[in-house]
C-alpha positions as CSV (number, residue, x, y, z in Angstrom):
1,M,0.0,0.0,0.0
2,A,1.2,3.5,-0.9
3,Y,1.4,6.0,2.0
4,N,1.4,9.6,0.9
5,C,1.7,12.8,2.7
6,T,1.8,16.5,1.7
7,F,3.1,19.7,3.1
8,N,1.1,22.9,3.8
9,L,1.9,26.4,5.1
10,K,0.3,27.5,8.3
11,D,-0.4,30.9,6.8
12,P,-0.1,31.0,3.0
13,S,-0.8,34.7,2.9
14,S,1.8,35.7,5.5
15,K,4.3,38.5,4.8
16,K,7.0,36.6,6.7
17,P,8.2,33.0,7.1
18,T,5.5,30.7,8.3
19,L,5.4,27.1,9.7
20,I,5.3,24.1,7.4
21,Y,3.0,21.2,8.4
22,L,3.0,17.6,7.2
23,R,-0.5,16.4,6.5
24,A,-1.8,12.9,5.7
25,S,-5.1,11.1,5.6
26,I,-5.2,8.1,7.9
27,K,-8.0,6.1,6.3
28,S,-8.1,3.4,9.0
29,Q,-9.3,6.1,11.5
30,N,-10.9,8.4,9.0
31,K,-8.7,11.2,10.4
32,Y,-6.1,13.6,9.3
33,L,-2.6,13.8,10.7
34,K,-1.4,17.4,11.0
35,Y,2.2,17.5,12.2
36,S,4.5,20.5,12.6
37,T,7.9,20.0,11.0
38,G,9.3,23.0,12.9
39,E,10.5,24.4,9.6
40,K,9.6,27.9,8.4
41,I,9.6,29.4,4.9
42,H,8.4,32.6,3.2
43,P,5.2,31.9,1.1
44,K,7.0,33.6,-1.9
45,L,9.4,30.6,-1.9
46,W,6.6,28.0,-1.8
47,D,5.1,26.2,-4.8
48,A,1.3,26.1,-4.0
49,E,0.7,23.5,-6.7
50,S,3.4,20.9,-5.7
51,K,3.1,21.9,-2.1
52,F,6.8,22.0,-1.7
53,P,9.5,24.7,-1.5
54,I,10.8,26.1,-4.8
55,K,14.3,24.8,-5.4
56,Q,16.8,27.7,-5.4
57,K,20.0,28.0,-7.5
58,G,23.3,29.4,-6.5
59,K,24.9,29.7,-3.1
60,T,23.1,32.7,-1.6
61,K,22.0,32.5,2.0
62,E,18.4,32.2,0.9
63,A,19.2,29.4,-1.5
64,I,21.1,27.5,1.1
65,E,18.3,27.9,3.7
66,V,15.5,26.8,1.2
67,N,17.5,23.8,0.0
68,S,18.1,22.8,3.6
69,I,14.4,22.9,4.2
70,I,13.8,20.8,1.1
71,S,16.2,18.2,2.5
72,Q,14.5,18.2,5.9
73,L,11.0,17.9,4.4
74,S,12.2,14.9,2.3
75,R,13.4,13.3,5.5
76,Y,9.9,13.8,7.0
77,E,8.3,12.3,4.0
78,E,10.6,9.2,4.0
79,Q,10.2,8.7,7.7
80,F,6.4,8.9,7.5
81,Q,6.4,6.3,4.7
82,L,8.8,4.1,6.7
83,I,6.7,4.3,9.8
84,C,3.5,3.3,7.9
85,R,5.1,0.4,6.2
86,T,6.7,-0.9,9.4
87,L,3.4,-0.8,11.3
88,E,1.7,-2.6,8.4
89,L,4.3,-5.4,8.4
90,Q,4.1,-5.7,12.2
91,N,0.2,-5.9,12.0
92,K,0.1,-2.9,14.4
93,P,-2.7,-0.3,14.2
94,L,-2.0,2.6,11.9
95,T,-3.3,5.5,13.9
96,V,-2.6,9.3,14.1
97,E,-1.4,8.9,17.7
98,V,1.1,6.1,16.9
99,I,2.5,7.9,13.8
100,R,2.9,11.1,15.8
101,K,4.7,9.3,18.5
102,E,7.1,7.6,16.1
103,L,7.8,11.0,14.3
104,D,8.5,12.5,17.7
105,I,11.0,9.9,18.5
106,E,12.8,10.1,15.1
107,F,13.0,13.9,15.2
108,K,13.9,14.1,18.9
109,K,10.9,16.3,19.9
110,Y,10.4,14.4,23.2
111,S,13.8,12.7,23.6
112,P,14.4,12.9,27.4
113,K,17.3,15.0,28.4
114,K,19.8,13.7,30.9
115,N,17.8,15.2,33.8
116,E,14.4,13.9,32.5
117,F,14.8,10.1,33.2
118,L,11.5,9.8,35.1
119,E,9.5,11.7,32.4
120,A,10.5,9.0,29.9
121,F,8.3,6.6,31.8
122,D,5.3,8.7,30.6
123,L,6.3,8.1,27.0
124,L,6.6,4.3,27.6
125,I,3.3,4.2,29.4
126,A,1.6,6.2,26.6
127,E,3.1,3.8,24.0
128,K,1.9,0.7,25.9
129,K,-1.6,2.1,26.2
130,E,-1.6,3.0,22.5
131,Q,-0.4,-0.5,21.5
132,G,-3.1,-2.1,23.6
133,N,-1.2,-5.4,24.0
134,I,-0.8,-5.4,27.8
135,T,-3.3,-5.4,30.6
136,E,-4.3,-2.4,32.6
137,G,-2.7,-4.1,35.6
138,T,0.7,-4.1,33.9
139,I,0.3,-0.5,32.9
140,N,-0.4,0.3,36.6
141,R,2.8,-1.6,37.6
142,Y,4.8,0.7,35.3
143,T,3.2,3.7,37.0
144,N,4.0,2.2,40.4
145,I,7.7,1.7,39.4
146,Q,7.9,5.3,38.3
147,T,6.5,6.4,41.7
148,L,8.9,4.0,43.5
149,L,11.9,5.4,41.7
150,K,10.9,9.0,42.5
151,E,10.7,8.1,46.2
152,F,14.0,6.2,46.1
153,S,15.7,9.2,44.4
154,L,14.4,11.6,47.1
155,K,15.0,9.4,50.2
156,K,18.5,8.3,49.1
157,N,19.5,11.6,47.3
158,Y,20.4,9.6,44.3
159,P,20.1,11.5,41.0
160,L,18.2,9.4,38.4
161,Q,19.7,9.9,34.9
162,F,20.1,7.3,32.1
163,N,23.8,7.2,32.7
164,S,23.4,6.7,36.5
165,I,21.6,3.4,36.2
166,D,24.7,1.4,36.9
167,Q,25.9,-1.1,39.5
168,N,25.9,1.6,42.2
169,F,22.3,2.3,41.5
170,Y,21.5,-1.5,41.5
171,T,23.2,-2.0,44.9
172,K,21.5,1.1,46.5
173,F,18.1,0.2,45.0
174,L,18.3,-3.4,46.4
175,N,19.2,-2.1,49.8
176,Y,16.5,0.5,49.8
177,S,13.8,-2.0,48.7
178,R,14.9,-4.6,51.3
179,E,15.7,-2.4,54.3
180,H,13.2,0.5,53.9
181,L,10.3,-1.1,52.0
182,K,10.8,-4.7,53.3
183,H,10.2,-6.0,49.8
184,K,10.6,-9.8,49.5
185,D,12.8,-11.3,46.9
186,N,10.1,-12.0,44.3
187,T,8.6,-8.6,44.6
188,L,12.0,-7.0,44.2
189,G,12.8,-9.3,41.3
190,R,9.6,-8.1,39.5
191,N,10.5,-4.5,40.0
192,I,14.1,-5.0,38.7
193,G,12.5,-6.7,35.7
194,F,10.3,-3.6,35.0
195,I,13.3,-1.3,35.3
196,K,15.3,-3.4,32.8
197,T,12.4,-3.4,30.4
198,F,12.2,0.4,30.7
199,M,15.9,0.8,30.1
200,N,15.9,-1.5,27.2
201,W,13.0,0.3,25.6
202,A,14.8,3.7,26.1
203,F,18.0,2.2,24.6
204,N,16.1,0.9,21.5
205,N,14.5,4.4,21.1
206,K,18.0,6.0,21.3
207,F,17.5,7.9,24.5
208,H,20.8,6.5,25.9
209,D,23.7,4.2,25.2
210,N,24.2,2.9,28.8
211,L,24.0,-1.0,28.8
212,E,25.1,-1.6,32.4
213,F,21.5,-2.5,33.3
214,K,21.9,-5.7,31.2
215,S,23.9,-7.3,34.1
216,F,21.2,-6.6,36.8
217,K,20.1,-9.9,38.3
218,K,16.4,-10.3,39.4
219,P,16.3,-11.7,42.9
220,S,14.0,-14.6,43.5
221,S,13.4,-17.3,46.0
222,A,11.1,-20.4,46.3
223,T,7.9,-19.7,48.2
224,D,5.6,-22.2,49.8
225,E,2.4,-20.7,48.3
226,I,-1.0,-22.0,49.4
227,A,-3.1,-24.4,47.4
228,L,-6.2,-26.3,48.7
229,S,-6.2,-30.1,49.0
230,M,-9.0,-32.0,47.3
231,E,-10.6,-32.5,50.8
232,E,-10.4,-28.8,51.5
233,L,-11.9,-28.0,48.1
234,E,-14.9,-30.3,48.8
235,T,-15.3,-28.8,52.3
236,L,-15.4,-25.3,50.9
237,Y,-17.7,-26.4,48.1
238,N,-20.2,-28.0,50.4
239,A,-20.0,-25.3,53.2
240,D,-23.4,-23.9,54.1
241,L,-23.2,-20.2,53.4
242,T,-26.8,-19.5,52.7
243,K,-27.0,-17.1,55.6
244,H,-24.1,-15.2,54.1
245,P,-25.1,-14.6,50.4
246,R,-22.1,-12.4,49.6
247,L,-19.7,-15.0,50.9
248,E,-21.6,-17.7,49.1
249,R,-21.2,-15.9,45.7
250,V,-17.5,-15.3,46.3
251,R,-17.0,-18.9,47.3
252,D,-18.8,-20.2,44.2
253,I,-16.7,-18.0,41.9
254,F,-13.5,-19.1,43.7
255,I,-14.5,-22.8,43.2
256,F,-15.0,-22.0,39.6
257,G,-11.4,-20.8,39.4
258,C,-10.2,-23.9,41.2
259,S,-11.9,-26.1,38.7
260,T,-10.8,-24.2,35.5
261,G,-7.3,-22.9,36.2
262,M,-8.2,-19.5,34.9
263,R,-6.8,-16.2,36.3
264,Y,-9.1,-14.2,38.5
265,S,-9.3,-11.5,35.8
266,D,-10.6,-14.1,33.4
267,Y,-12.8,-16.4,35.5
268,S,-14.5,-13.5,37.3
269,T,-16.0,-12.2,34.0
270,I,-17.3,-15.4,32.4
271,K,-20.6,-14.9,30.6
272,K,-23.1,-17.3,29.0
273,E,-21.8,-16.5,25.5
274,N,-18.3,-17.8,26.6
275,I,-19.7,-21.4,26.8
276,R,-20.2,-23.5,23.8
277,N,-20.8,-27.3,23.8
278,G,-19.5,-27.7,27.3
279,I,-16.3,-25.8,26.7
280,I,-15.3,-22.3,27.9
281,Y,-13.9,-20.0,25.2
282,K,-12.4,-16.8,26.4
283,N,-9.3,-14.9,25.5
284,A,-7.0,-14.7,28.5
285,Q,-6.4,-11.1,29.6
286,K,-2.6,-11.7,29.6
287,G,-2.6,-13.3,26.2
288,K,-4.5,-13.6,22.9
289,D,-5.1,-17.4,23.1
290,N,-8.7,-18.3,23.0
291,L,-8.5,-21.1,25.5
292,G,-10.9,-24.0,25.1
293,I,-11.4,-25.2,28.7
294,P,-13.7,-28.2,29.2
295,L,-16.2,-27.9,32.0
296,N,-16.2,-30.5,34.8
297,K,-18.8,-31.2,37.5
298,Y,-17.8,-28.3,39.7
299,S,-17.5,-25.6,37.0
300,K,-20.7,-26.8,35.3
301,A,-22.7,-26.9,38.5
302,I,-21.7,-23.4,39.4
303,L,-22.6,-22.0,36.0
304,E,-26.0,-23.7,36.1
305,K,-26.6,-22.3,39.6
306,Y,-26.2,-18.8,38.2
307,N,-27.8,-19.5,34.8
308,Y,-24.4,-19.1,33.1
309,N,-23.9,-15.5,34.3
310,L,-21.5,-15.5,37.2
311,P,-21.9,-12.6,39.7
312,I,-19.5,-9.6,39.2
313,I,-17.5,-8.8,42.3
314,S,-14.8,-6.1,42.7
315,P,-11.3,-7.5,43.2
316,S,-10.9,-5.8,46.6
317,K,-14.2,-7.2,47.9
318,F,-13.3,-10.6,46.5
319,R,-10.0,-10.7,48.4
320,D,-11.7,-9.9,51.7
321,Y,-14.7,-12.1,51.3
322,I,-12.8,-15.3,50.1
323,K,-10.8,-15.2,53.4
324,L,-14.1,-14.9,55.4
325,A,-15.7,-17.7,53.4
326,C,-12.7,-20.0,54.0
327,A,-12.8,-19.1,57.7
328,K,-16.5,-20.1,57.8
329,A,-15.4,-23.4,56.1
330,G,-13.1,-24.1,59.0
331,F,-9.6,-23.3,57.5
332,V,-8.5,-21.9,60.8
333,E,-5.4,-24.0,61.7
334,D,-2.2,-22.1,62.0
335,I,0.4,-22.6,59.2
336,I,3.8,-21.1,58.6
337,K,4.6,-19.4,55.3
338,T,8.3,-18.8,54.5
339,T,9.6,-15.9,52.4
340,F,13.0,-14.3,52.0
341,I,14.3,-10.7,52.0
342,G,17.8,-11.2,50.7
343,K,19.4,-13.8,52.9
344,K,17.0,-13.1,55.7
345,R,14.4,-15.9,56.2
346,I,10.9,-14.6,57.2
347,E,8.4,-17.1,58.7
348,T,4.9,-15.8,59.0
349,K,2.4,-17.8,61.2
350,K,-1.3,-17.2,60.6
351,P,-4.5,-19.1,60.3
352,K,-4.7,-20.7,56.8
353,Y,-7.7,-18.7,55.6
354,K,-5.7,-15.5,55.9
355,F,-3.2,-16.7,53.2
356,I,-6.0,-17.5,50.7
357,S,-6.1,-15.1,47.8
358,T,-7.6,-14.9,44.3
359,H,-4.6,-16.6,42.8
360,T,-4.9,-19.5,45.2
361,A,-7.7,-20.9,42.9
362,R,-5.3,-21.1,40.0
363,R,-2.6,-22.8,42.1
364,T,-5.2,-25.2,43.5
365,F,-6.3,-26.3,40.0
366,I,-2.7,-26.9,38.8
367,T,-1.8,-28.8,42.0
368,L,-4.8,-31.0,42.0
369,S,-4.6,-31.7,38.3
370,L,-1.1,-32.9,38.6
371,E,-1.9,-35.0,41.6
372,K,-4.7,-36.6,39.7
373,G,-2.3,-37.6,36.9
374,M,-2.9,-35.0,34.2
375,R,0.1,-34.5,32.0
376,P,1.9,-31.2,32.7
377,D,1.7,-30.2,29.0
378,V,-2.1,-30.7,29.1
379,V,-2.4,-28.6,32.3
380,M,-0.3,-25.9,30.6
381,S,-2.5,-25.9,27.6
382,I,-5.5,-25.2,29.9
383,T,-3.8,-22.6,32.1
384,G,-2.1,-20.8,29.1
385,H,1.4,-21.1,30.4
386,K,3.9,-20.5,27.5
387,S,7.1,-21.7,29.1
388,Y,7.8,-24.7,31.3
389,S,10.0,-22.6,33.5
390,S,7.1,-20.4,34.6
391,F,5.0,-23.5,35.2
392,Q,7.6,-25.2,37.4
393,K,6.8,-23.1,40.5
394,Y,3.4,-24.9,40.6
395,I,4.8,-28.4,40.2
396,K,6.6,-28.2,43.5
397,L,3.3,-27.7,45.3
398,S,2.2,-31.2,44.5
399,T,3.6,-32.8,47.7
400,K,1.1,-35.6,47.6
401,V,2.6,-36.9,44.4
402,R,6.0,-37.0,45.9
403,E,4.8,-38.8,49.0
404,D,3.0,-41.4,46.9
405,E,6.0,-41.9,44.7
406,M,8.3,-42.2,47.8
407,I,6.0,-44.9,49.3
408,K,5.8,-46.7,46.0
409,A,9.6,-46.8,45.6
410,W,10.6,-47.5,49.2
411,S,7.7,-49.6,50.7
């Protein structure tokens, strides 16, 4: 497809040099792109028919200036066409906003200066929103990292510049996160990952040439996350919560998650139109796969109970109510959960129901499916895990399988 643009004067009847705009029709949006080139020219030196400067001969000051403008406008035209072709090849939306952003990057209109490190996050967040290929939750995490870095810079008096993101920054940020914020290893690891993603994006967009961030390691440690046993799942499923309708609704949606392996963001929004021939079809929020998840006796019974339209409950209310529902079901025995802040081992003792979260449902499905003999690759196809490494953290939860195998081998 041909991508054409033209140039127009801001004020064709001006008696002095006036701005030159690039204009193009973006048919996919039925909009016009109007983009200032920053170049100015006197209307007497402009060809209204070709919509381009009149080429000058000789080496006068006027000729040199006009021919320089011609060269720059040619750059704008070539870059506009390159952006459009690239977006088309990548199957990305061709919109006024995206083209404007790419032109800004190429012609350095918003290239962060050395003291504008944090402002570059705004460009990244705007780009992610425009691309529409990540969840709102992930966008919020980028915003949270931006806030976290601002606070770190103020409290530790550490100047944040692209060239200051080095091993010194890495050490100070780890210490600040662990000592001041009490961030556990996995939380800290995720934050370092977001910082590396940001620095890599900024490098690719030519905002800096500092590659020290490539060596930053993401802290992580094994955690003994909670998953329900089959007996506990049955106990919760059969618990009489009729006197507590809000808890009953949350319990039912939670059991639906335990029996499908879906993320809360997905299983909490299931509608009747997502079910066809006993199979759930719904695009996962964190991916574009339209997972076909067969119903089982639990998920089918819950859908039928609500006429295939599950109740909608806010995430914050869900987090509170599922703990109360599990307390009503009798999950009150104290358990110890171990986490790490660097080398420091943290043991937290609480009643089990206080450790139950929305994500416990997904962990429960994976754990019980493996215990019941489902192949890991089949479970992964249901849960939507792309890599075996990200799936492995769930496999360690299946302690019953290890116990059975130990008895089988050594009895």
